[in-house]
N, CA, C and O atoms as a MOPAC input file, in Angstrom:
PM7 MOZYME 1SCF
protein

 N    -20.50700 1   -36.13900 1    34.12900 1
 C    -19.66700 1   -34.97700 1    33.95600 1
 C    -20.48200 1   -33.69600 1    34.07100 1
 O    -19.96700 1   -32.67000 1    34.51700 1
 N    -21.74800 1   -33.74800 1    33.67200 1
 C    -22.58200 1   -32.54400 1    33.74300 1
 C    -22.83800 1   -32.13500 1    35.19400 1
 O    -22.99300 1   -30.94800 1    35.48100 1
 N    -22.88600 1   -33.11100 1    36.12000 1
 C    -23.08300 1   -32.79500 1    37.52800 1
 C    -21.91900 1   -31.97200 1    38.06400 1
 O    -22.11700 1   -31.03700 1    38.84100 1
 N    -20.72300 1   -32.31700 1    37.65400 1
 C    -19.53900 1   -31.57800 1    38.08800 1
 C    -19.56600 1   -30.14700 1    37.54800 1
 O    -19.18800 1   -29.20400 1    38.24200 1
 N    -20.01300 1   -30.00300 1    36.32000 1
 C    -20.14000 1   -28.66100 1    35.73600 1
 C    -21.16500 1   -27.82900 1    36.50400 1
 O    -20.97400 1   -26.63200 1    36.71600 1
 N    -22.25300 1   -28.47700 1    36.91600 1
 C    -23.27700 1   -27.78500 1    37.69400 1
 C    -22.71000 1   -27.30400 1    39.02800 1
 O    -22.96800 1   -26.17800 1    39.45400 1
 N    -21.95000 1   -28.15300 1    39.66900 1
 C    -21.33800 1   -27.80300 1    40.95200 1
 C    -20.35300 1   -26.65400 1    40.77400 1
 O    -20.33100 1   -25.71000 1    41.56400 1
 N    -19.54800 1   -26.74600 1    39.73800 1
 C    -18.58500 1   -25.67000 1    39.46800 1
 C    -19.28900 1   -24.34400 1    39.21400 1
 O    -18.86500 1   -23.30600 1    39.72000 1
 N    -20.35500 1   -24.37700 1    38.43800 1
 C    -21.06900 1   -23.13500 1    38.14000 1
 C    -21.71900 1   -22.55400 1    39.39500 1
 O    -21.74100 1   -21.33600 1    39.57200 1
 N    -22.25100 1   -23.41900 1    40.27100 1
 C    -22.84900 1   -22.94400 1    41.52500 1
 C    -21.79200 1   -22.31100 1    42.42800 1
 O    -22.04400 1   -21.28600 1    43.06100 1
 N    -20.61800 1   -22.92000 1    42.48500 1
 C    -19.52700 1   -22.36200 1    43.29500 1
 C    -19.09600 1   -21.00700 1    42.73500 1
 O    -18.85000 1   -20.06900 1    43.49300 1
 N    -19.00500 1   -20.90900 1    41.41800 1
 C    -18.63400 1   -19.63300 1    40.80200 1
 C    -19.68500 1   -18.55200 1    41.07100 1
 O    -19.34100 1   -17.40100 1    41.33900 1
 N    -20.96200 1   -18.92500 1    40.99800 1
 C    -22.03200 1   -17.96700 1    41.30100 1
 C    -21.93000 1   -17.48600 1    42.74600 1
 O    -22.03800 1   -16.29200 1    43.02600 1
 N    -21.72500 1   -18.41800 1    43.64000 1
 C    -21.62500 1   -18.07100 1    45.05800 1
 C    -20.40300 1   -17.19000 1    45.31900 1
 O    -20.46300 1   -16.26000 1    46.12200 1
 N    -19.30200 1   -17.48600 1    44.64000 1
 C    -18.08700 1   -16.68100 1    44.79900 1
 C    -18.31300 1   -15.25900 1    44.30100 1
 O    -17.80700 1   -14.30700 1    44.89700 1
 N    -19.05500 1   -15.10700 1    43.23000 1
 C    -19.36000 1   -13.77000 1    42.71000 1
 C    -20.25900 1   -12.98400 1    43.66100 1
 O    -20.11500 1   -11.76900 1    43.79300 1
 N    -21.18400 1   -13.67500 1    44.32200 1
 C    -22.11200 1   -13.01500 1    45.24600 1
 C    -21.46900 1   -12.67500 1    46.58700 1
 O    -21.85800 1   -11.70900 1    47.24400 1
 N    -20.48900 1   -13.47100 1    46.98400 1
 C    -19.85600 1   -13.25000 1    48.28400 1
 C    -18.45800 1   -12.68000 1    48.09500 1
 O    -18.00700 1   -12.47700 1    46.96700 1
 N    -17.78300 1   -12.42500 1    49.19300 1
 C    -16.41800 1   -11.90100 1    49.14500 1
 C    -15.37800 1   -13.01000 1    49.20600 1
 O    -14.21100 1   -12.74600 1    49.49600 1
 N    -15.77500 1   -14.21800 1    48.94300 1
 C    -14.87500 1   -15.36600 1    49.02900 1
 C    -14.41400 1   -15.81000 1    47.64800 1
 O    -15.08500 1   -15.57900 1    46.64200 1
 N    -13.23900 1   -16.45900 1    47.62500 1
 C    -12.77200 1   -17.05300 1    46.37900 1
 C    -13.32100 1   -18.47600 1    46.28500 1
 O    -13.84800 1   -19.01300 1    47.25900 1
 N    -13.19400 1   -19.07100 1    45.12000 1
 C    -13.67000 1   -20.44400 1    44.93700 1
 C    -12.94500 1   -21.40600 1    45.86100 1
 O    -13.54800 1   -22.33400 1    46.40000 1
 N    -11.64600 1   -21.18400 1    46.04200 1
 C    -10.85600 1   -22.06500 1    46.89800 1
 C    -11.30600 1   -21.97400 1    48.35000 1
 O    -11.36600 1   -22.99300 1    49.03700 1
 N    -11.61700 1   -20.79600 1    48.82300 1
 C    -12.10000 1   -20.62800 1    50.19800 1
 C    -13.43900 1   -21.33400 1    50.39600 1
 O    -13.69400 1   -21.91000 1    51.45400 1
 N    -14.27400 1   -21.28700 1    49.39100 1
 C    -15.57200 1   -21.95400 1    49.46300 1
 C    -15.38200 1   -23.46400 1    49.55000 1
 O    -16.03800 1   -24.13100 1    50.35000 1
 N    -14.48900 1   -23.99800 1    48.73100 1
 C    -14.23300 1   -25.43500 1    48.73900 1
 C    -13.63700 1   -25.86000 1    50.08100 1
 O    -13.97700 1   -26.93000 1    50.58700 1
 N    -12.76100 1   -25.04900 1    50.66500 1
 C    -12.17800 1   -25.37000 1    51.97300 1
 C    -13.26100 1   -25.39000 1    53.05100 1
 O    -13.24700 1   -26.25800 1    53.92300 1
 N    -14.19100 1   -24.44800 1    52.99800 1
 C    -15.27500 1   -24.42700 1    53.97900 1
 C    -16.17400 1   -25.65500 1    53.81800 1
 O    -16.61500 1   -26.24400 1    54.80400 1
 N    -16.44000 1   -26.03100 1    52.56600 1
 C    -17.24900 1   -27.22900 1    52.32600 1
 C    -16.54200 1   -28.47900 1    52.83100 1
 O    -17.16500 1   -29.36300 1    53.41900 1
 N    -15.23900 1   -28.54400 1    52.59500 1
 C    -14.45900 1   -29.69200 1    53.05200 1
 C    -14.50500 1   -29.79400 1    54.57400 1
 O    -14.69400 1   -30.87900 1    55.12200 1
 N    -14.33300 1   -28.66900 1    55.24800 1
 C    -14.37300 1   -28.65300 1    56.71400 1
 C    -15.75200 1   -29.07200 1    57.21000 1
 O    -15.86200 1   -29.83900 1    58.16600 1
 N    -16.80200 1   -28.57400 1    56.56500 1
 C    -18.17300 1   -28.91000 1    56.96400 1
 C    -18.42900 1   -30.41400 1    56.86300 1
 O    -18.94800 1   -31.01700 1    57.80200 1
 N    -18.07000 1   -31.01600 1    55.74100 1
 C    -18.34000 1   -32.43900 1    55.54600 1
 C    -17.43000 1   -33.31300 1    56.39800 1
 O    -17.83100 1   -34.40500 1    56.80300 1
 N    -16.20500 1   -32.85200 1    56.67900 1
 C    -15.31800 1   -33.59300 1    57.57400 1
 C    -15.90200 1   -33.59200 1    58.98500 1
 O    -15.93400 1   -34.63200 1    59.64300 1
 N    -16.36400 1   -32.43100 1    59.45300 1
 C    -16.96700 1   -32.34200 1    60.78400 1
 C    -18.22300 1   -33.20200 1    60.88500 1
 O    -18.48200 1   -33.82400 1    61.91500 1
 N    -18.98600 1   -33.22700 1    59.81700 1
 C    -20.20200 1   -34.04300 1    59.78500 1
 C    -19.85400 1   -35.53100 1    59.93000 1
 O    -20.51800 1   -36.26400 1    60.66300 1
 N    -18.81100 1   -35.95800 1    59.22800 1
 C    -18.38400 1   -37.35400 1    59.29700 1
 C    -17.79300 1   -37.67800 1    60.66400 1
 O    -18.00100 1   -38.77200 1    61.18800 1
 N    -17.05600 1   -36.72800 1    61.24400 1
 C    -16.49100 1   -36.92300 1    62.58500 1
 C    -17.61100 1   -37.10100 1    63.60000 1
 O    -17.55600 1   -38.01100 1    64.42800 1
 N    -18.61300 1   -36.25500 1    63.54500 1
 C    -19.72600 1   -36.33900 1    64.49400 1
 C    -20.47000 1   -37.66100 1    64.38400 1
 O    -20.86500 1   -38.23800 1    65.39700 1
 N    -20.66100 1   -38.14000 1    63.17300 1
 C    -21.32700 1   -39.43000 1    62.98700 1
 C    -20.49800 1   -40.55800 1    63.58800 1
 O    -21.04000 1   -41.47000 1    64.21300 1
 N    -19.17600 1   -40.49300 1    63.39700 1
 C    -18.30800 1   -41.52600 1    63.94800 1
 C    -18.20700 1   -41.42500 1    65.46600 1
 O    -18.07100 1   -42.44600 1    66.14000 1
 N    -18.27000 1   -40.22100 1    66.01100 1
 C    -18.21900 1   -40.05400 1    67.46400 1
 C    -19.45000 1   -40.65500 1    68.14100 1
 O    -19.35600 1   -41.20300 1    69.23900 1
 N    -20.59500 1   -40.54800 1    67.48500 1
 C    -21.80100 1   -41.16900 1    68.03800 1
 C    -21.62100 1   -42.68100 1    68.13800 1
 O    -21.98800 1   -43.29400 1    69.14000 1
 N    -21.05500 1   -43.27200 1    67.09300 1
 C    -20.81200 1   -44.71400 1    67.11100 1
 C    -19.74400 1   -45.08400 1    68.13600 1
 O    -19.82900 1   -46.14000 1    68.76300 1
 N    -18.74800 1   -44.23100 1    68.31000 1
 C    -17.68800 1   -44.47200 1    69.29300 1
 C    -18.26100 1   -44.45100 1    70.70700 1
 O    -17.91000 1   -45.29700 1    71.52900 1
 N    -19.13900 1   -43.49400 1    70.99500 1
 C    -19.75600 1   -43.40200 1    72.32200 1
 C    -20.58400 1   -44.63500 1    72.64000 1
 O    -20.62200 1   -45.09200 1    73.78200 1
 N    -21.24200 1   -45.16400 1    71.62900 1
 C    -22.06500 1   -46.35600 1    71.82400 1
 C    -21.23800 1   -47.63600 1    71.87400 1
 O    -21.75100 1   -48.70000 1    72.22200 1
 N    -19.96200 1   -47.53300 1    71.52900 1
 C    -19.08700 1   -48.70300 1    71.54000 1
 C    -19.21100 1   -49.56500 1    70.30700 1
 O    -18.77100 1   -50.71500 1    70.31600 1
 N    -19.79600 1   -49.04100 1    69.24800 1
 C    -19.98100 1   -49.81700 1    68.02400 1
 C    -18.80600 1   -49.69700 1    67.06800 1
 O    -18.66700 1   -50.50500 1    66.15000 1
 N    -17.96100 1   -48.69400 1    67.27600 1
 C    -16.82900 1   -48.48100 1    66.38900 1
 C    -15.58500 1   -48.20200 1    67.21900 1
 O    -15.63100 1   -47.46200 1    68.20200 1
 N    -14.48400 1   -48.80100 1    66.81500 1
 C    -13.23000 1   -48.62900 1    67.54600 1
 C    -12.42100 1   -47.48500 1    66.94200 1
 O    -12.67500 1   -47.03800 1    65.82400 1
 N    -11.43700 1   -47.02500 1    67.71900 1
 C    -10.58600 1   -45.91700 1    67.28700 1
 C     -9.88700 1   -46.26000 1    65.97700 1
 O     -9.80300 1   -45.42300 1    65.07900 1
 N     -9.39400 1   -47.46700 1    65.86800 1
 C     -8.68300 1   -47.89300 1    64.66200 1
 C     -9.56100 1   -47.77000 1    63.43000 1
 O     -9.10300 1   -47.29900 1    62.38900 1
 N    -10.80700 1   -48.18400 1    63.53200 1
 C    -11.73400 1   -48.10900 1    62.39700 1
 C    -12.06900 1   -46.65800 1    62.03800 1
 O    -12.16000 1   -46.30100 1    60.86400 1
 N    -12.24800 1   -45.83300 1    63.06600 1
 C    -12.60100 1   -44.43300 1    62.83400 1
 C    -11.45500 1   -43.69000 1    62.17000 1
 O    -11.66800 1   -42.94400 1    61.21500 1
 N    -10.23600 1   -43.88800 1    62.67000 1
 C     -9.09400 1   -43.18300 1    62.08900 1
 C     -8.83600 1   -43.63900 1    60.66000 1
 O     -8.36900 1   -42.86000 1    59.82900 1
 N     -9.13700 1   -44.88200 1    60.38000 1
 C     -8.97400 1   -45.38300 1    59.00900 1
 C    -10.02200 1   -44.75300 1    58.08800 1
 O     -9.70700 1   -44.37400 1    56.96000 1
 N    -11.26000 1   -44.64000 1    58.56200 1
 C    -12.33000 1   -44.01800 1    57.76600 1
 C    -12.06700 1   -42.54400 1    57.51000 1
 O    -12.26800 1   -42.05600 1    56.39800 1
 N    -11.61400 1   -41.83000 1    58.54500 1
 C    -11.39500 1   -40.38900 1    58.42400 1
 C    -10.03000 1   -40.03500 1    57.83900 1
 O     -9.77300 1   -38.88600 1    57.48000 1
 N     -9.16300 1   -41.03800 1    57.74900 1
 C     -7.79700 1   -40.85000 1    57.25300 1
 C     -7.03600 1   -39.81900 1    58.08700 1
 O     -6.41900 1   -38.89400 1    57.56000 1
 N     -7.10300 1   -40.01400 1    59.41500 1
 C     -6.36000 1   -39.17200 1    60.34500 1
 C     -5.58100 1   -40.07100 1    61.29100 1
 O     -5.82600 1   -41.27600 1    61.35600 1
 N     -4.63800 1   -39.48100 1    62.02500 1
 C     -3.84700 1   -40.25500 1    62.97800 1
 C     -4.62700 1   -40.44900 1    64.27100 1
 O     -5.61900 1   -39.76800 1    64.53200 1
 N     -4.15000 1   -41.40400 1    65.07800 1
 C     -4.78200 1   -41.65300 1    66.36000 1
 C     -4.66200 1   -40.43300 1    67.26600 1
 O     -5.59900 1   -40.08900 1    67.98600 1
 N     -3.51700 1   -39.79300 1    67.22300 1
 C     -3.31500 1   -38.60500 1    68.05600 1
 C     -4.30700 1   -37.51000 1    67.70800 1
 O     -4.84700 1   -36.84900 1    68.59400 1
 N     -4.54400 1   -37.32100 1    66.43400 1
 C     -5.50600 1   -36.31700 1    65.98600 1
 C     -6.90300 1   -36.67000 1    66.49200 1
 O     -7.65800 1   -35.78600 1    66.89700 1
 N     -7.24900 1   -37.95200 1    66.47100 1
 C     -8.55700 1   -38.38100 1    66.94700 1
 C     -8.69600 1   -38.13400 1    68.44400 1
 O     -9.73400 1   -37.65200 1    68.89800 1
 N     -7.66300 1   -38.45900 1    69.21200 1
 C     -7.72600 1   -38.21700 1    70.65500 1
 C     -7.78600 1   -36.72400 1    70.96000 1
 O     -8.39100 1   -36.31500 1    71.95000 1
 N     -7.16600 1   -35.91900 1    70.12000 1
 C     -7.24200 1   -34.46500 1    70.25900 1
 C     -8.68800 1   -33.99200 1    70.04900 1
 O     -9.16800 1   -33.11400 1    70.76700 1
 N     -9.36600 1   -34.56900 1    69.07800 1
 C    -10.76600 1   -34.23700 1    68.81800 1
 C    -11.62500 1   -34.64200 1    70.01800 1
 O    -12.53300 1   -33.90900 1    70.41000 1
 N    -11.33300 1   -35.82600 1    70.60700 1
 C    -12.08700 1   -36.27800 1    71.77400 1
 C    -11.91300 1   -35.31500 1    72.94700 1
 O    -12.87900 1   -34.98700 1    73.63700 1
 N    -10.68000 1   -34.86300 1    73.16900 1
 C    -10.43200 1   -33.91700 1    74.26100 1
 C    -11.14200 1   -32.59600 1    74.01200 1
 O    -11.69300 1   -31.99900 1    74.93700 1
 N    -11.13100 1   -32.14400 1    72.78600 1
 C    -11.76500 1   -30.87400 1    72.42700 1
 C    -13.26900 1   -30.91800 1    72.66800 1
 O    -13.86900 1   -29.91900 1    73.06500 1
 N    -13.87600 1   -32.07700 1    72.42800 1
 C    -15.32200 1   -32.23200 1    72.59200 1
 C    -15.69100 1   -32.77700 1    73.97100 1
 O    -16.85300 1   -33.09900 1    74.21900 1
 N    -14.71300 1   -32.88200 1    74.86500 1
 C    -14.91400 1   -33.35500 1    76.24600 1
 C    -15.55100 1   -34.74400 1    76.30900 1
 O    -16.48200 1   -34.98100 1    77.07800 1
 N    -15.03800 1   -35.64400 1    75.49700 1
 C    -15.51000 1   -37.02600 1    75.48800 1
 C    -14.45900 1   -37.87200 1    76.18500 1
 O    -13.28200 1   -37.83800 1    75.82900 1
 N    -14.89300 1   -38.62700 1    77.17700 1
 C    -13.97200 1   -39.45100 1    77.95200 1
 C    -13.47400 1   -40.64800 1    77.16200 1
 O    -14.20300 1   -41.23800 1    76.36500 1
 N    -12.22600 1   -40.99200 1    77.39900 1
 C    -11.64300 1   -42.17300 1    76.77100 1
 C    -10.58600 1   -42.72100 1    77.70700 1
 O    -10.11700 1   -42.02400 1    78.60700 1
 N    -10.21500 1   -43.96000 1    77.49500 1
 C     -9.24400 1   -44.63000 1    78.34600 1
 C     -7.86800 1   -44.49900 1    77.71500 1
 O     -7.66700 1   -44.85500 1    76.55400 1
 N     -6.92100 1   -43.98500 1    78.49500 1
 C     -5.56300 1   -43.81900 1    77.98600 1
 C     -4.75400 1   -45.07400 1    78.26000 1
 O     -4.86300 1   -45.68100 1    79.32500 1
 N     -3.95400 1   -45.44800 1    77.29700 1
 C     -3.06700 1   -46.59200 1    77.41100 1
 C     -1.72800 1   -46.07300 1    77.89300 1
 O     -1.10500 1   -45.24400 1    77.23000 1
 N     -1.27800 1   -46.56000 1    79.05500 1
 C     -0.04300 1   -46.08100 1    79.65000 1
 C      0.97600 1   -47.21300 1    79.65000 1
 O      0.78700 1   -48.20900 1    80.34800 1
 N      2.03500 1   -47.08200 1    78.89200 1
 C      3.05600 1   -48.11800 1    78.77400 1
 C      3.86700 1   -48.28500 1    80.04200 1
 O      4.38200 1   -49.37400 1    80.29600 1
 N      3.99900 1   -47.24100 1    80.84700 1
 C      4.83500 1   -47.30800 1    82.04500 1
 C      4.23700 1   -48.23800 1    83.09300 1
 O      4.97800 1   -48.71600 1    83.95200 1
 N      2.95300 1   -48.51600 1    83.06800 1
 C      2.32800 1   -49.41600 1    84.01800 1
 C      2.67200 1   -50.87800 1    83.76600 1
 O      2.47600 1   -51.71700 1    84.64600 1
 N      3.17400 1   -51.19300 1    82.60100 1
 C      3.47000 1   -52.57300 1    82.23300 1
 C      4.76500 1   -53.09600 1    82.85700 1
 O      4.98700 1   -54.30700 1    82.87000 1
 N      5.61400 1   -52.22200 1    83.36800 1
 C      6.91400 1   -52.64900 1    83.90000 1
 C      6.82300 1   -53.31900 1    85.22400 1
 O      7.84200 1   -53.72600 1    85.78200 1

């Protein structure tokens, strides 16, 4: 519990020093760590060690969101087209 208090006090100190609120700081931290986790998973995806299903489950995002991230980072992927099956 003391670790959480330390984190809270550091966030409050940083909020006092900057023009940001505590909530804005937490949102920036969340975005930073999410991006860090995405990048780690993308490296494994490029190497073929991790599948889309596993990555989306780890990141708790939808498949569409993951493919959107791939397009944004210009990473090639194979699209599944249902119309070819007819």
